[in-house]
N, C-alpha and C positions, 0 to 999 in steps of 0.2 A: 564938255565931258559928259554931261549928263545924257546927252543923246547917244553918245557912244555906249555909255554904260547901260542905257535903256535898250539899246539895240542888242547888246550883248546878252542882256536878260531875256529879250524876246528869243533870240537865237537859242539861248540856253533852255528856254521853256519848250520851244520847238524840239530841241533834241531830246528833252525829258519826255514830251509827249510821244515823241517816234519811238523812244525806248520802251514807253509804257505800252504803246500800241503793239510794237514788235512782240513784247513780253506776253501781253494778253493773246496775241495771235498764237505765240508759240505754246502758251499754256493751253489754249483751246486745241491746237493740233495734238499736245501731248495728251490731254484728256480724251480726245477722239481716238487715238491710238490704244490708250488704256481701256477705253469702253469696247473697242473692236477685239482688243487681246482678250478682254474679260468675256465677251460673247463667245469668242473662239473656244476659250478653255472651258466655258459652261457647256457649250454644244458638245466639245470633245468629252467631257465628263459624263454628260447626259447619255451620249453614244456609247461609252464604256459602261455606265451603269446598266443601259438596255441590254447591251451584249451579255454582261454578267448575269442580268435578271433572266435572260433567254437561257444561258447555259445552267443556271440553277434550277429553272423550271424543267428544262430537258433532263437534267441528272435527277431531279425528284421524280419525274415521270418514269425514268428507267428504273430507279430503286422501287417505286410503287409496283411497276410491273414484275420486277424480279421477286418482290415480296408476294405479290399476288400468286405468281407461278409457285412459289415455295409453299404458300398456304395450300394451294390446290393439290399440289404433288403430296404433301403431308396428309391432307384429307383423304386422297385416294389410297396411299398406303395404309392408314389407319383403317379405312373402310374395308380394303382387301384383307387386312389382319383380322378384323371382326368376322368377316364372311367365312375366312379359313377356320377360325375358332369355332364358329357356330357349326360349320360342316363337320369339324373334328369331334365336337361334342355329340352331334347326331350319329356319327359313325361309331363312336364309343358306346353310346346307348343302344345302338343296333346290336353290336358285338355282345353286349351285356345282356340283353334281351334274349338274343338267340341262344346264348349259353344257358340261360335259365329255362328256356323252353326245351332244350335238348334234355335237361335234368329232370324237368317236370314230366315228360312223355316217356314213360318206362320202356316202350318198345324202342322208340328212337335212341334213348340213352343206352339200352342193352346192345344195340347194333353198334352204337359209337364205340362203347367200350371193347367190344370184340374186335372191331376194326383197328383201334389203337394197339391191341395186344398182337394182333395178325401181322401188323406192319413191322414189329420188331421181332426178328428172328435171331435169338441169342442163345440158343440150346436149352440147358436145363435151367428153369426159372421158377420164381415165386411171384405171386401178384400181392401187392399191398392195396386194399380197397376200403371203402367205407363199411361199416357193419351192415347197414340197410342194402348194400348192393350184393352180398354174399349169394343170395338166391338166384341172382341174374347170371352168375358166372359158375354154375355147378359143372364140374367135370374139369375144372382149370386148378392148376396148383395154387391155392390161396395160402399166403403167410399168416402167421398168428398176430402180426402187427397190423394195426388199423391206422387208416388216414381220415381226416375229418373233412376234407374237400372232395367234391365230385372228381371222378376220374380213377386212374390206376398208376400205381408205381410198379414198373417191371424191375425185377432184380435177379441177376444170376444167383444160383444157389450157393456158389462159392464166393458170392458178394464182390466179385471183381468188377462188375458193371451194374449200374443202376440207371434207369431211364424214367424220368419223372414225367408221366402223361397225364397229370391232373389237368382238368379242363382249363384252368387258370394258366398253367405253364405252356400247354399246347397253344393256347390263344396268343401268349406272348411271343412264342416262336414264330407264329405264323400271322402275327399282327400286321406286318407290312403287306403281305399278300391279301390278307382280309380286307385292309383298308382300300387297296386298290380296286379289288373286286367290288366292294360295296360302293365306292366312289363312282365307278362306272355305272353301276345300275342306278344310283341316285341323281348323279350329276352328269349323265352322258351328253345331254343336249347343251350344256354349258360351254 
């Protein structure tokens, strides 16, 4: 009986060894599949991360280019605005200086006053002028009222119409034309 029992134990040991070997083999195969799956997932994640990195870099480059263009555009607009401001200041300075020169030169100022009066044909009128301009307009109907600014105010005697031709007012009315003319002279080549 001992022999039979010993044989059975040996067979049982072989079966257990076989089970252990099969189990180890199966565990190794499972570990290999897990390792392969893990490598596949890592490669997939790396590829996805690389694609996301490329997208982010591309988006960043586009945003940077847009920001660059916005800054350049803004700088150009600001530059043009400053240039126009300087041109406008120069034109206004020229207009101001020209009006001063007209008043300073008595002959030119007298001709200017007479031209302002002649341009207005309103019949029976009076002229309001500065006190210091009375001697320039002898023979014209001068009102008793005086003005302080250079130029002339022409008023119908019945006071139904008044035309303010003081230099400041004339310039205001003709400012657009003056600006265009001065701009053509100064900035023609631009």
